[in-house]
C-alpha angles and dihedrals in degrees: 000000000000112000133181122201110210118186140169123238096262111126094234090049093050091050092044091050092049089050095048092047091055091048093049093047091051088051092055103256124140110239108204141167098214135048099006127177091209132028115204111195122203116202127034143311090293089058091052091049089055092049090047091056090043094056099026089118091068105039090132092068108030135075126199131222121187127211112186124207097189132024123353109280130204092240100037121085100171136067124222091245093057100069096120091054090047093054093044091052088053088054092051133121100286092266091128115143124211114224112191132186136194122263131205121248113210114198113190129190112202124202110267094019123097092194129085118240111208130208133181125225127191095189112012153318124225134194116201138162116231108212108013144028112300114237114194136154111228118208128187117200092344092307120112107249101173146334102239125212120180142068100313152296135262126204112192142182121234090257089048094049089091093055128062089335092067094045090060093048101271123149121259108240128196108251092232090069119103100222146096128224133222117204128177125232114218096325121197113239126177140118091298104037122040134174132171091261089206139094115270121209113194129198127255091258095054135074141196125233124195121198111188119213104263090221089073106022094113086066100052124111125199123198129198108199102308096336130093109212114222106291115256134151109282120210100171139353124201118200121195141143109285126239088230123070134193118247127208124196104240103210084130127359128187115227109258098231090048088056089051092046092049098044099045110018105029125191109019116250119229120201 
């Protein structure tokens, strides 16, 4: 089995990665940089996001495993003190389960370019305007849904629903749902301008198109997860569920609602 160990620069993560690599080699695994079958990330959810984008070109043949060196993450099932158990599970009886989740396809049309540039997001993509109110027409399945005015819009995957989406009032979706979610960021609502002012969850056979107002398009910023593609004038963005999926090696998997409870509620209260 070909395994890549991908870690952040945190001292604890660096030491944990070195320890894991030594254990993997002693167990007979091939530790590689290129063309892995499994990518083990050491750090947190941000580290796994970086690994996802590093290996996004080979999602059909790679699985991810997350080891967290801090607080419990939504993409990390193992702790840094469980390396022996992790290595033992990799040497198991072949009972590995593959757990896969939907991704977000971001298709962007730039000014002066008739082609569509595609990006993949694991968590979300946002569109914002830097120095003024963002004005954007929102279409769902080619029908005008609303003319948005406000700070921005966020389109997220089910796994990304607990990230930035939640902080702006979006709903938490179970990651097995085949859906994407649109959430508004500080929308303007008065007698003149009106938006739904609530999260919108759309079905797998639907898509969302954003058409920024041309008057301010030189001031728009699009993000894909934590990354900002090279700034170019955007004329339209189409969001839909991607054909690709991310796969996790399910040697052990924490129940999703346990993750939510641990991350946002903490110790259960008993009355």
